[in-house]
PyMOL commands that place a pseudoatom at each C-alpha (Angstrom):
pseudoatom trace, name=CA, resn=MET, resi=1, chain=A, elem=C, hetatm=0, pos=[67.242, 148.155, 15.116]
pseudoatom trace, name=CA, resn=ASN, resi=2, chain=A, elem=C, hetatm=0, pos=[67.115, 149.165, 18.650]
pseudoatom trace, name=CA, resn=TYR, resi=3, chain=A, elem=C, hetatm=0, pos=[67.067, 151.902, 21.070]
pseudoatom trace, name=CA, resn=VAL, resi=4, chain=A, elem=C, hetatm=0, pos=[69.589, 151.805, 23.262]
pseudoatom trace, name=CA, resn=ILE, resi=5, chain=A, elem=C, hetatm=0, pos=[69.644, 153.031, 26.525]
pseudoatom trace, name=CA, resn=SER, resi=6, chain=A, elem=C, hetatm=0, pos=[72.292, 152.846, 28.874]
pseudoatom trace, name=CA, resn=ILE, resi=7, chain=A, elem=C, hetatm=0, pos=[71.984, 154.137, 32.887]
pseudoatom trace, name=CA, resn=ILE, resi=8, chain=A, elem=C, hetatm=0, pos=[75.410, 154.703, 34.153]
pseudoatom trace, name=CA, resn=LYS, resi=9, chain=A, elem=C, hetatm=0, pos=[77.221, 156.412, 36.918]
pseudoatom trace, name=CA, resn=PRO, resi=10, chain=A, elem=C, hetatm=0, pos=[78.130, 160.271, 35.429]
pseudoatom trace, name=CA, resn=ASN, resi=11, chain=A, elem=C, hetatm=0, pos=[81.793, 159.246, 35.695]
pseudoatom trace, name=CA, resn=LEU, resi=12, chain=A, elem=C, hetatm=0, pos=[81.722, 157.183, 33.070]
pseudoatom trace, name=CA, resn=LEU, resi=13, chain=A, elem=C, hetatm=0, pos=[79.861, 159.383, 30.828]
pseudoatom trace, name=CA, resn=ASP, resi=14, chain=A, elem=C, hetatm=0, pos=[82.919, 160.444, 28.881]
pseudoatom trace, name=CA, resn=ARG, resi=15, chain=A, elem=C, hetatm=0, pos=[84.025, 156.821, 28.221]
pseudoatom trace, name=CA, resn=LEU, resi=16, chain=A, elem=C, hetatm=0, pos=[80.342, 156.283, 26.918]
pseudoatom trace, name=CA, resn=PHE, resi=17, chain=A, elem=C, hetatm=0, pos=[80.940, 158.626, 24.508]
pseudoatom trace, name=CA, resn=GLU, resi=18, chain=A, elem=C, hetatm=0, pos=[83.975, 157.660, 23.504]
pseudoatom trace, name=CA, resn=ILE, resi=19, chain=A, elem=C, hetatm=0, pos=[82.601, 154.114, 22.908]
pseudoatom trace, name=CA, resn=SER, resi=20, chain=A, elem=C, hetatm=0, pos=[79.736, 155.411, 20.864]
pseudoatom trace, name=CA, resn=GLU, resi=21, chain=A, elem=C, hetatm=0, pos=[82.224, 157.281, 18.679]
pseudoatom trace, name=CA, resn=ARG, resi=22, chain=A, elem=C, hetatm=0, pos=[84.831, 154.533, 18.032]
pseudoatom trace, name=CA, resn=MET, resi=23, chain=A, elem=C, hetatm=0, pos=[81.383, 152.495, 16.674]
pseudoatom trace, name=CA, resn=GLU, resi=24, chain=A, elem=C, hetatm=0, pos=[80.234, 155.653, 14.641]
pseudoatom trace, name=CA, resn=LEU, resi=25, chain=A, elem=C, hetatm=0, pos=[76.825, 155.553, 16.191]
pseudoatom trace, name=CA, resn=PRO, resi=26, chain=A, elem=C, hetatm=0, pos=[74.855, 158.191, 14.565]
pseudoatom trace, name=CA, resn=LEU, resi=27, chain=A, elem=C, hetatm=0, pos=[72.600, 159.558, 17.341]
pseudoatom trace, name=CA, resn=SER, resi=28, chain=A, elem=C, hetatm=0, pos=[73.736, 160.197, 21.140]
pseudoatom trace, name=CA, resn=LEU, resi=29, chain=A, elem=C, hetatm=0, pos=[71.298, 161.812, 23.708]
pseudoatom trace, name=CA, resn=GLU, resi=30, chain=A, elem=C, hetatm=0, pos=[71.969, 162.415, 27.273]
pseudoatom trace, name=CA, resn=LEU, resi=31, chain=A, elem=C, hetatm=0, pos=[69.641, 162.905, 30.022]
pseudoatom trace, name=CA, resn=HIS, resi=32, chain=A, elem=C, hetatm=0, pos=[70.050, 163.398, 33.801]
pseudoatom trace, name=CA, resn=GLY, resi=33, chain=A, elem=C, hetatm=0, pos=[68.136, 161.138, 36.268]
pseudoatom trace, name=CA, resn=HIS, resi=34, chain=A, elem=C, hetatm=0, pos=[69.036, 159.346, 39.709]
pseudoatom trace, name=CA, resn=GLY, resi=35, chain=A, elem=C, hetatm=0, pos=[68.704, 156.060, 41.003]
pseudoatom trace, name=CA, resn=THR, resi=36, chain=A, elem=C, hetatm=0, pos=[65.831, 154.678, 43.548]
pseudoatom trace, name=CA, resn=ALA, resi=37, chain=A, elem=C, hetatm=0, pos=[67.941, 152.621, 45.896]
pseudoatom trace, name=CA, resn=THR, resi=38, chain=A, elem=C, hetatm=0, pos=[67.460, 153.059, 49.090]
pseudoatom trace, name=CA, resn=LYS, resi=39, chain=A, elem=C, hetatm=0, pos=[69.866, 154.229, 51.512]
pseudoatom trace, name=CA, resn=SER, resi=40, chain=A, elem=C, hetatm=0, pos=[70.888, 150.732, 53.307]
pseudoatom trace, name=CA, resn=MET, resi=41, chain=A, elem=C, hetatm=0, pos=[71.256, 149.448, 49.922]
pseudoatom trace, name=CA, resn=ARG, resi=42, chain=A, elem=C, hetatm=0, pos=[73.872, 152.108, 49.159]
pseudoatom trace, name=CA, resn=ASP, resi=43, chain=A, elem=C, hetatm=0, pos=[75.505, 151.596, 52.004]
pseudoatom trace, name=CA, resn=LEU, resi=44, chain=A, elem=C, hetatm=0, pos=[75.933, 147.705, 50.982]
pseudoatom trace, name=CA, resn=LEU, resi=45, chain=A, elem=C, hetatm=0, pos=[76.985, 148.286, 47.649]
pseudoatom trace, name=CA, resn=GLY, resi=46, chain=A, elem=C, hetatm=0, pos=[80.122, 151.002, 48.799]
pseudoatom trace, name=CA, resn=LEU, resi=47, chain=A, elem=C, hetatm=0, pos=[77.312, 153.319, 46.719]
pseudoatom trace, name=CA, resn=GLU, resi=48, chain=A, elem=C, hetatm=0, pos=[77.876, 157.289, 48.010]
pseudoatom trace, name=CA, resn=PHE, resi=49, chain=A, elem=C, hetatm=0, pos=[75.753, 158.959, 45.120]
pseudoatom trace, name=CA, resn=ASN, resi=50, chain=A, elem=C, hetatm=0, pos=[72.661, 158.161, 44.104]
pseudoatom trace, name=CA, resn=GLU, resi=51, chain=A, elem=C, hetatm=0, pos=[72.930, 160.457, 40.392]
pseudoatom trace, name=CA, resn=LYS, resi=52, chain=A, elem=C, hetatm=0, pos=[72.729, 158.603, 37.561]
pseudoatom trace, name=CA, resn=ARG, resi=53, chain=A, elem=C, hetatm=0, pos=[73.341, 159.884, 33.303]
pseudoatom trace, name=CA, resn=VAL, resi=54, chain=A, elem=C, hetatm=0, pos=[71.231, 158.175, 30.616]
pseudoatom trace, name=CA, resn=VAL, resi=55, chain=A, elem=C, hetatm=0, pos=[72.837, 158.076, 27.329]
pseudoatom trace, name=CA, resn=ILE, resi=56, chain=A, elem=C, hetatm=0, pos=[69.655, 156.683, 24.164]
pseudoatom trace, name=CA, resn=THR, resi=57, chain=A, elem=C, hetatm=0, pos=[71.288, 155.629, 20.801]
pseudoatom trace, name=CA, resn=VAL, resi=58, chain=A, elem=C, hetatm=0, pos=[70.335, 153.610, 18.044]
pseudoatom trace, name=CA, resn=CYS, resi=59, chain=A, elem=C, hetatm=0, pos=[71.996, 150.647, 16.407]
pseudoatom trace, name=CA, resn=ASP, resi=60, chain=A, elem=C, hetatm=0, pos=[71.329, 147.819, 14.246]
pseudoatom trace, name=CA, resn=GLU, resi=61, chain=A, elem=C, hetatm=0, pos=[71.635, 144.505, 15.593]
pseudoatom trace, name=CA, resn=LYS, resi=62, chain=A, elem=C, hetatm=0, pos=[75.374, 144.015, 15.234]
pseudoatom trace, name=CA, resn=LYS, resi=63, chain=A, elem=C, hetatm=0, pos=[76.181, 146.958, 16.772]
pseudoatom trace, name=CA, resn=THR, resi=64, chain=A, elem=C, hetatm=0, pos=[73.666, 146.391, 19.866]
pseudoatom trace, name=CA, resn=GLU, resi=65, chain=A, elem=C, hetatm=0, pos=[75.516, 143.303, 20.485]
pseudoatom trace, name=CA, resn=GLU, resi=66, chain=A, elem=C, hetatm=0, pos=[78.814, 145.038, 20.049]
pseudoatom trace, name=CA, resn=TYR, resi=67, chain=A, elem=C, hetatm=0, pos=[78.008, 148.029, 22.367]
pseudoatom trace, name=CA, resn=ILE, resi=68, chain=A, elem=C, hetatm=0, pos=[76.419, 145.854, 24.772]
pseudoatom trace, name=CA, resn=LYS, resi=69, chain=A, elem=C, hetatm=0, pos=[79.893, 144.087, 24.712]
pseudoatom trace, name=CA, resn=ALA, resi=70, chain=A, elem=C, hetatm=0, pos=[81.729, 147.372, 24.962]
pseudoatom trace, name=CA, resn=GLN, resi=71, chain=A, elem=C, hetatm=0, pos=[79.982, 148.598, 28.206]
pseudoatom trace, name=CA, resn=ARG, resi=72, chain=A, elem=C, hetatm=0, pos=[80.421, 145.143, 29.795]
pseudoatom trace, name=CA, resn=LEU, resi=73, chain=A, elem=C, hetatm=0, pos=[84.180, 145.354, 28.982]
pseudoatom trace, name=CA, resn=HIS, resi=74, chain=A, elem=C, hetatm=0, pos=[85.281, 148.856, 29.434]
pseudoatom trace, name=CA, resn=LEU, resi=75, chain=A, elem=C, hetatm=0, pos=[82.611, 150.223, 31.841]
pseudoatom trace, name=CA, resn=TYR, resi=76, chain=A, elem=C, hetatm=0, pos=[82.501, 147.534, 33.691]
pseudoatom trace, name=CA, resn=ILE, resi=77, chain=A, elem=C, hetatm=0, pos=[78.263, 147.737, 33.375]
pseudoatom trace, name=CA, resn=ASP, resi=78, chain=A, elem=C, hetatm=0, pos=[77.956, 144.392, 35.673]
pseudoatom trace, name=CA, resn=ALA, resi=79, chain=A, elem=C, hetatm=0, pos=[79.820, 145.089, 38.468]
pseudoatom trace, name=CA, resn=PRO, resi=80, chain=A, elem=C, hetatm=0, pos=[77.891, 146.956, 41.035]
pseudoatom trace, name=CA, resn=GLY, resi=81, chain=A, elem=C, hetatm=0, pos=[76.425, 150.061, 41.025]
pseudoatom trace, name=CA, resn=ASN, resi=82, chain=A, elem=C, hetatm=0, pos=[78.022, 151.105, 37.674]
pseudoatom trace, name=CA, resn=GLY, resi=83, chain=A, elem=C, hetatm=0, pos=[74.767, 150.826, 35.593]
pseudoatom trace, name=CA, resn=ILE, resi=84, chain=A, elem=C, hetatm=0, pos=[72.461, 148.881, 33.527]
pseudoatom trace, name=CA, resn=VAL, resi=85, chain=A, elem=C, hetatm=0, pos=[71.693, 148.918, 29.562]
pseudoatom trace, name=CA, resn=CYS, resi=86, chain=A, elem=C, hetatm=0, pos=[68.824, 147.777, 27.719]
pseudoatom trace, name=CA, resn=ALA, resi=87, chain=A, elem=C, hetatm=0, pos=[67.708, 147.595, 24.042]
pseudoatom trace, name=CA, resn=VAL, resi=88, chain=A, elem=C, hetatm=0, pos=[64.324, 148.361, 22.961]
pseudoatom trace, name=CA, resn=PRO, resi=89, chain=A, elem=C, hetatm=0, pos=[63.426, 147.346, 19.405]
pseudoatom trace, name=CA, resn=ILE, resi=90, chain=A, elem=C, hetatm=0, pos=[62.045, 149.908, 16.519]
pseudoatom trace, name=CA, resn=LYS, resi=91, chain=A, elem=C, hetatm=0, pos=[58.826, 148.952, 15.121]
pseudoatom trace, name=CA, resn=SER, resi=92, chain=A, elem=C, hetatm=0, pos=[59.012, 151.828, 12.446]
pseudoatom trace, name=CA, resn=VAL, resi=93, chain=A, elem=C, hetatm=0, pos=[61.334, 154.321, 11.353]
pseudoatom trace, name=CA, resn=GLY, resi=94, chain=A, elem=C, hetatm=0, pos=[59.819, 157.781, 9.396]
pseudoatom trace, name=CA, resn=GLY, resi=95, chain=A, elem=C, hetatm=0, pos=[61.738, 158.611, 5.663]
pseudoatom trace, name=CA, resn=GLY, resi=96, chain=A, elem=C, hetatm=0, pos=[64.134, 156.425, 4.432]
pseudoatom trace, name=CA, resn=ARG, resi=97, chain=A, elem=C, hetatm=0, pos=[66.926, 159.307, 4.597]
pseudoatom trace, name=CA, resn=THR, resi=98, chain=A, elem=C, hetatm=0, pos=[66.569, 158.253, 8.381]
pseudoatom trace, name=CA, resn=LEU, resi=99, chain=A, elem=C, hetatm=0, pos=[66.320, 155.109, 8.098]
pseudoatom trace, name=CA, resn=ALA, resi=100, chain=A, elem=C, hetatm=0, pos=[69.836, 155.394, 6.116]
pseudoatom trace, name=CA, resn=TYR, resi=101, chain=A, elem=C, hetatm=0, pos=[70.950, 157.775, 8.601]
pseudoatom trace, name=CA, resn=LEU, resi=102, chain=A, elem=C, hetatm=0, pos=[70.500, 155.850, 11.653]
pseudoatom trace, name=CA, resn=GLY, resi=103, chain=A, elem=C, hetatm=0, pos=[71.998, 152.444, 9.712]
pseudoatom trace, name=CA, resn=GLY, resi=104, chain=A, elem=C, hetatm=0, pos=[74.996, 154.222, 8.067]
pseudoatom trace, name=CA, resn=ASP, resi=105, chain=A, elem=C, hetatm=0, pos=[73.842, 153.497, 4.729]
pseudoatom trace, name=CA, resn=LYS, resi=106, chain=A, elem=C, hetatm=0, pos=[73.186, 150.190, 5.082]
pseudoatom trace, name=CA, resn=GLU, resi=107, chain=A, elem=C, hetatm=0, pos=[70.032, 148.368, 4.383]
pseudoatom trace, name=CA, resn=GLN, resi=108, chain=A, elem=C, hetatm=0, pos=[68.142, 148.026, 7.504]
pseudoatom trace, name=CA, resn=LYS, resi=109, chain=A, elem=C, hetatm=0, pos=[65.026, 145.600, 8.597]
pseudoatom trace, name=CA, resn=VAL, resi=110, chain=A, elem=C, hetatm=0, pos=[62.886, 146.709, 11.136]
pseudoatom trace, name=CA, resn=ALA, resi=111, chain=A, elem=C, hetatm=0, pos=[60.723, 144.087, 12.551]
pseudoatom trace, name=CA, resn=PRO, resi=112, chain=A, elem=C, hetatm=0, pos=[61.033, 143.032, 15.765]
pseudoatom trace, name=CA, resn=LYS, resi=113, chain=A, elem=C, hetatm=0, pos=[60.685, 139.366, 17.039]
pseudoatom trace, name=CA, resn=ILE, resi=114, chain=A, elem=C, hetatm=0, pos=[57.997, 138.897, 19.096]
pseudoatom trace, name=CA, resn=ASP, resi=115, chain=A, elem=C, hetatm=0, pos=[59.298, 136.848, 22.435]
pseudoatom trace, name=CA, resn=TYR, resi=116, chain=A, elem=C, hetatm=0, pos=[61.571, 138.550, 24.918]
pseudoatom trace, name=CA, resn=ARG, resi=117, chain=A, elem=C, hetatm=0, pos=[62.967, 137.669, 28.351]
pseudoatom trace, name=CA, resn=TYR, resi=118, chain=A, elem=C, hetatm=0, pos=[62.685, 141.280, 29.629]
pseudoatom trace, name=CA, resn=GLU, resi=119, chain=A, elem=C, hetatm=0, pos=[60.274, 144.122, 29.371]
pseudoatom trace, name=CA, resn=LEU, resi=120, chain=A, elem=C, hetatm=0, pos=[61.330, 147.822, 30.294]
pseudoatom trace, name=CA, resn=ILE, resi=121, chain=A, elem=C, hetatm=0, pos=[58.588, 149.228, 32.379]
pseudoatom trace, name=CA, resn=LEU, resi=122, chain=A, elem=C, hetatm=0, pos=[57.632, 152.936, 32.145]
pseudoatom trace, name=CA, resn=ALA, resi=123, chain=A, elem=C, hetatm=0, pos=[55.789, 154.678, 35.493]
pseudoatom trace, name=CA, resn=ILE, resi=124, chain=A, elem=C, hetatm=0, pos=[55.290, 158.449, 34.796]
pseudoatom trace, name=CA, resn=ALA, resi=125, chain=A, elem=C, hetatm=0, pos=[54.100, 159.928, 38.348]
pseudoatom trace, name=CA, resn=ASN, resi=126, chain=A, elem=C, hetatm=0, pos=[53.356, 162.765, 40.340]
pseudoatom trace, name=CA, resn=GLU, resi=127, chain=A, elem=C, hetatm=0, pos=[56.383, 165.272, 41.605]
pseudoatom trace, name=CA, resn=GLY, resi=128, chain=A, elem=C, hetatm=0, pos=[57.962, 163.273, 45.024]
pseudoatom trace, name=CA, resn=CYS, resi=129, chain=A, elem=C, hetatm=0, pos=[56.183, 160.037, 44.710]
pseudoatom trace, name=CA, resn=THR, resi=130, chain=A, elem=C, hetatm=0, pos=[58.818, 158.051, 43.188]
pseudoatom trace, name=CA, resn=ASP, resi=131, chain=A, elem=C, hetatm=0, pos=[58.702, 156.008, 46.712]
pseudoatom trace, name=CA, resn=ILE, resi=132, chain=A, elem=C, hetatm=0, pos=[55.552, 155.491, 46.420]
pseudoatom trace, name=CA, resn=VAL, resi=133, chain=A, elem=C, hetatm=0, pos=[56.130, 154.169, 42.708]
pseudoatom trace, name=CA, resn=MET, resi=134, chain=A, elem=C, hetatm=0, pos=[58.585, 151.657, 43.525]
pseudoatom trace, name=CA, resn=ASP, resi=135, chain=A, elem=C, hetatm=0, pos=[57.354, 150.373, 46.873]
pseudoatom trace, name=CA, resn=ALA, resi=136, chain=A, elem=C, hetatm=0, pos=[54.759, 149.139, 44.741]
pseudoatom trace, name=CA, resn=ALA, resi=137, chain=A, elem=C, hetatm=0, pos=[56.991, 147.471, 42.266]
pseudoatom trace, name=CA, resn=ARG, resi=138, chain=A, elem=C, hetatm=0, pos=[59.766, 146.185, 44.700]
pseudoatom trace, name=CA, resn=ALA, resi=139, chain=A, elem=C, hetatm=0, pos=[56.816, 143.903, 46.674]
pseudoatom trace, name=CA, resn=SER, resi=140, chain=A, elem=C, hetatm=0, pos=[56.021, 142.820, 43.381]
pseudoatom trace, name=CA, resn=GLY, resi=141, chain=A, elem=C, hetatm=0, pos=[59.727, 141.300, 42.566]
pseudoatom trace, name=CA, resn=ALA, resi=142, chain=A, elem=C, hetatm=0, pos=[61.047, 144.632, 41.025]
pseudoatom trace, name=CA, resn=ARG, resi=143, chain=A, elem=C, hetatm=0, pos=[64.822, 145.425, 42.054]
pseudoatom trace, name=CA, resn=GLY, resi=144, chain=A, elem=C, hetatm=0, pos=[65.241, 149.091, 41.235]
pseudoatom trace, name=CA, resn=GLY, resi=145, chain=A, elem=C, hetatm=0, pos=[64.996, 151.769, 38.967]
pseudoatom trace, name=CA, resn=THR, resi=146, chain=A, elem=C, hetatm=0, pos=[66.064, 155.085, 37.573]
pseudoatom trace, name=CA, resn=VAL, resi=147, chain=A, elem=C, hetatm=0, pos=[63.681, 158.427, 37.742]
pseudoatom trace, name=CA, resn=LEU, resi=148, chain=A, elem=C, hetatm=0, pos=[63.815, 161.357, 35.202]
pseudoatom trace, name=CA, resn=HIS, resi=149, chain=A, elem=C, hetatm=0, pos=[61.869, 164.663, 35.818]
pseudoatom trace, name=CA, resn=GLY, resi=150, chain=A, elem=C, hetatm=0, pos=[60.319, 166.144, 33.475]
pseudoatom trace, name=CA, resn=LYS, resi=151, chain=A, elem=C, hetatm=0, pos=[56.593, 167.976, 32.879]
pseudoatom trace, name=CA, resn=GLY, resi=152, chain=A, elem=C, hetatm=0, pos=[53.282, 166.557, 31.743]
pseudoatom trace, name=CA, resn=THR, resi=153, chain=A, elem=C, hetatm=0, pos=[51.756, 168.342, 28.810]
pseudoatom trace, name=CA, resn=GLY, resi=154, chain=A, elem=C, hetatm=0, pos=[48.817, 166.746, 28.748]
pseudoatom trace, name=CA, resn=ALA, resi=155, chain=A, elem=C, hetatm=0, pos=[45.107, 167.924, 27.350]
pseudoatom trace, name=CA, resn=LYS, resi=156, chain=A, elem=C, hetatm=0, pos=[42.888, 169.040, 29.863]
pseudoatom trace, name=CA, resn=ASN, resi=157, chain=A, elem=C, hetatm=0, pos=[40.307, 166.314, 29.344]
pseudoatom trace, name=CA, resn=ALA, resi=158, chain=A, elem=C, hetatm=0, pos=[43.060, 163.664, 30.857]
pseudoatom trace, name=CA, resn=GLU, resi=159, chain=A, elem=C, hetatm=0, pos=[42.847, 165.500, 33.596]
pseudoatom trace, name=CA, resn=ASN, resi=160, chain=A, elem=C, hetatm=0, pos=[39.375, 164.626, 33.986]
pseudoatom trace, name=CA, resn=PHE, resi=161, chain=A, elem=C, hetatm=0, pos=[39.696, 160.988, 32.866]
pseudoatom trace, name=CA, resn=PHE, resi=162, chain=A, elem=C, hetatm=0, pos=[42.515, 159.780, 34.924]
pseudoatom trace, name=CA, resn=LYS, resi=163, chain=A, elem=C, hetatm=0, pos=[41.905, 161.988, 38.249]
pseudoatom trace, name=CA, resn=VAL, resi=164, chain=A, elem=C, hetatm=0, pos=[45.776, 163.753, 38.030]
pseudoatom trace, name=CA, resn=ASN, resi=165, chain=A, elem=C, hetatm=0, pos=[47.047, 167.108, 37.230]
pseudoatom trace, name=CA, resn=ILE, resi=166, chain=A, elem=C, hetatm=0, pos=[48.946, 166.341, 34.034]
pseudoatom trace, name=CA, resn=ALA, resi=167, chain=A, elem=C, hetatm=0, pos=[50.331, 169.839, 33.792]
pseudoatom trace, name=CA, resn=SER, resi=168, chain=A, elem=C, hetatm=0, pos=[52.460, 169.335, 36.819]
pseudoatom trace, name=CA, resn=GLU, resi=169, chain=A, elem=C, hetatm=0, pos=[55.673, 168.803, 37.813]
pseudoatom trace, name=CA, resn=LYS, resi=170, chain=A, elem=C, hetatm=0, pos=[56.514, 164.699, 36.573]
pseudoatom trace, name=CA, resn=GLU, resi=171, chain=A, elem=C, hetatm=0, pos=[58.636, 161.687, 37.562]
pseudoatom trace, name=CA, resn=MET, resi=172, chain=A, elem=C, hetatm=0, pos=[59.584, 158.700, 35.373]
pseudoatom trace, name=CA, resn=ILE, resi=173, chain=A, elem=C, hetatm=0, pos=[60.414, 155.565, 36.735]
pseudoatom trace, name=CA, resn=VAL, resi=174, chain=A, elem=C, hetatm=0, pos=[62.111, 153.319, 34.190]
pseudoatom trace, name=CA, resn=ILE, resi=175, chain=A, elem=C, hetatm=0, pos=[62.556, 149.580, 36.018]
pseudoatom trace, name=CA, resn=VAL, resi=176, chain=A, elem=C, hetatm=0, pos=[63.581, 146.716, 33.838]
pseudoatom trace, name=CA, resn=ALA, resi=177, chain=A, elem=C, hetatm=0, pos=[61.846, 143.458, 34.407]
pseudoatom trace, name=CA, resn=PRO, resi=178, chain=A, elem=C, hetatm=0, pos=[61.801, 139.991, 33.545]
pseudoatom trace, name=CA, resn=THR, resi=179, chain=A, elem=C, hetatm=0, pos=[59.099, 139.500, 31.369]
pseudoatom trace, name=CA, resn=GLU, resi=180, chain=A, elem=C, hetatm=0, pos=[57.038, 137.021, 33.666]
pseudoatom trace, name=CA, resn=GLN, resi=181, chain=A, elem=C, hetatm=0, pos=[57.116, 139.410, 36.742]
pseudoatom trace, name=CA, resn=LYS, resi=182, chain=A, elem=C, hetatm=0, pos=[55.891, 142.438, 34.443]
pseudoatom trace, name=CA, resn=SER, resi=183, chain=A, elem=C, hetatm=0, pos=[52.425, 141.668, 34.720]
pseudoatom trace, name=CA, resn=GLU, resi=184, chain=A, elem=C, hetatm=0, pos=[52.358, 141.792, 38.669]
pseudoatom trace, name=CA, resn=ILE, resi=185, chain=A, elem=C, hetatm=0, pos=[54.485, 144.838, 38.876]
pseudoatom trace, name=CA, resn=MET, resi=186, chain=A, elem=C, hetatm=0, pos=[52.549, 146.409, 36.731]
pseudoatom trace, name=CA, resn=ARG, resi=187, chain=A, elem=C, hetatm=0, pos=[49.638, 145.142, 38.602]
pseudoatom trace, name=CA, resn=SER, resi=188, chain=A, elem=C, hetatm=0, pos=[50.917, 146.308, 41.764]
pseudoatom trace, name=CA, resn=VAL, resi=189, chain=A, elem=C, hetatm=0, pos=[51.992, 150.191, 40.876]
pseudoatom trace, name=CA, resn=ILE, resi=190, chain=A, elem=C, hetatm=0, pos=[48.405, 150.515, 39.517]
pseudoatom trace, name=CA, resn=GLN, resi=191, chain=A, elem=C, hetatm=0, pos=[47.293, 149.506, 42.617]
pseudoatom trace, name=CA, resn=SER, resi=192, chain=A, elem=C, hetatm=0, pos=[49.119, 151.261, 44.851]
pseudoatom trace, name=CA, resn=ALA, resi=193, chain=A, elem=C, hetatm=0, pos=[49.911, 154.239, 42.541]
pseudoatom trace, name=CA, resn=GLY, resi=194, chain=A, elem=C, hetatm=0, pos=[47.627, 154.104, 40.156]
pseudoatom trace, name=CA, resn=PRO, resi=195, chain=A, elem=C, hetatm=0, pos=[45.496, 156.618, 38.622]
pseudoatom trace, name=CA, resn=GLY, resi=196, chain=A, elem=C, hetatm=0, pos=[43.364, 157.928, 41.754]
pseudoatom trace, name=CA, resn=THR, resi=197, chain=A, elem=C, hetatm=0, pos=[46.095, 158.256, 44.092]
pseudoatom trace, name=CA, resn=GLU, resi=198, chain=A, elem=C, hetatm=0, pos=[48.299, 160.654, 45.204]
pseudoatom trace, name=CA, resn=ALA, resi=199, chain=A, elem=C, hetatm=0, pos=[51.201, 159.503, 42.708]
pseudoatom trace, name=CA, resn=GLY, resi=200, chain=A, elem=C, hetatm=0, pos=[48.451, 159.272, 39.513]
pseudoatom trace, name=CA, resn=ALA, resi=201, chain=A, elem=C, hetatm=0, pos=[50.853, 157.004, 37.718]
pseudoatom trace, name=CA, resn=ILE, resi=202, chain=A, elem=C, hetatm=0, pos=[50.253, 155.836, 34.381]
pseudoatom trace, name=CA, resn=VAL, resi=203, chain=A, elem=C, hetatm=0, pos=[52.297, 152.820, 33.548]
pseudoatom trace, name=CA, resn=PHE, resi=204, chain=A, elem=C, hetatm=0, pos=[53.016, 150.828, 30.434]
pseudoatom trace, name=CA, resn=SER, resi=205, chain=A, elem=C, hetatm=0, pos=[55.681, 148.876, 29.387]
pseudoatom trace, name=CA, resn=LEU, resi=206, chain=A, elem=C, hetatm=0, pos=[58.024, 148.488, 25.986]
pseudoatom trace, name=CA, resn=PRO, resi=207, chain=A, elem=C, hetatm=0, pos=[59.927, 144.849, 25.064]
pseudoatom trace, name=CA, resn=VAL, resi=208, chain=A, elem=C, hetatm=0, pos=[63.771, 144.564, 25.544]
pseudoatom trace, name=CA, resn=THR, resi=209, chain=A, elem=C, hetatm=0, pos=[65.883, 142.130, 23.138]
pseudoatom trace, name=CA, resn=GLU, resi=210, chain=A, elem=C, hetatm=0, pos=[69.086, 142.750, 24.985]
pseudoatom trace, name=CA, resn=VAL, resi=211, chain=A, elem=C, hetatm=0, pos=[70.091, 143.805, 28.831]
pseudoatom trace, name=CA, resn=ALA, resi=212, chain=A, elem=C, hetatm=0, pos=[73.080, 143.661, 31.067]
pseudoatom trace, name=CA, resn=GLY, resi=213, chain=A, elem=C, hetatm=0, pos=[73.746, 145.266, 34.273]
pseudoatom trace, name=CA, resn=PHE, resi=214, chain=A, elem=C, hetatm=0, pos=[74.661, 144.498, 37.971]
pseudoatom trace, name=CA, resn=ASN, resi=215, chain=A, elem=C, hetatm=0, pos=[71.183, 143.614, 37.942]
pseudoatom trace, name=CA, resn=PHE, resi=216, chain=A, elem=C, hetatm=0, pos=[70.705, 140.933, 35.565]
pseudoatom trace, name=CA, resn=ILE, resi=217, chain=A, elem=C, hetatm=0, pos=[74.116, 139.273, 35.836]
pseudoatom trace, name=CA, resn=GLU, resi=218, chain=A, elem=C, hetatm=0, pos=[73.147, 135.728, 37.140]
pseudoatom trace, name=CA, resn=GLU, resi=219, chain=A, elem=C, hetatm=0, pos=[70.085, 135.645, 34.333]
pseudoatom trace, name=CA, resn=GLU, resi=220, chain=A, elem=C, hetatm=0, pos=[72.388, 136.416, 31.743]
pseudoatom trace, name=CA, resn=ARG, resi=221, chain=A, elem=C, hetatm=0, pos=[74.910, 133.956, 32.652]
pseudoatom trace, name=CA, resn=ASP, resi=222, chain=A, elem=C, hetatm=0, pos=[72.183, 131.432, 32.378]
pseudoatom trace, name=CA, resn=LYS, resi=223, chain=A, elem=C, hetatm=0, pos=[72.085, 132.008, 28.605]
for i in range(1, 223): cmd.bond("trace and resi %d" % i, "trace and resi %d" % (i + 1))
show_as sticks, trace
zoom trace
């Protein structure tokens, strides 16, 4: 089973929910965010706004493929600026009822594979420091990212350990990158924007089973 994350333009949201309803996907959460494309890049792609919607759902392996295919057909996810979708494998699910609900009462296996072509990099940084994080990430090959806003609720000892204010407003930068570039991107972010810096970013990554979107169209064609 996969935790599928779709990052799309706001005007595509209703269409995506229609796809989810038609496929009888049991769980969809909507979050607000914005892209990290520079003004020059937005001008190049003809994008006026940077606002994004992040929709998260759970699919089995078969429905993950159908869901991503439907986004390619109906949301034109591979067109410039329309977004990106990726699937993160679920390692475990709490309780048989939950597993049955998410799997539509079908027998499911929650055992992700080991080798992945892409990884999802998550950087949690202090508010207003997205540019610092993204400049470091781009310097090591990252093509772009999406920003979600939140507030840290960590324990007080974490503040002393990481030298950052855990209870302050936070920004989570989400980046999808090829596995071979992941380590260098994370290393660059840690060096320029990690704990002890103004950004105070904490960085980790998750494996991705499937990915589609404009940034990855050429790689997908090579499969």
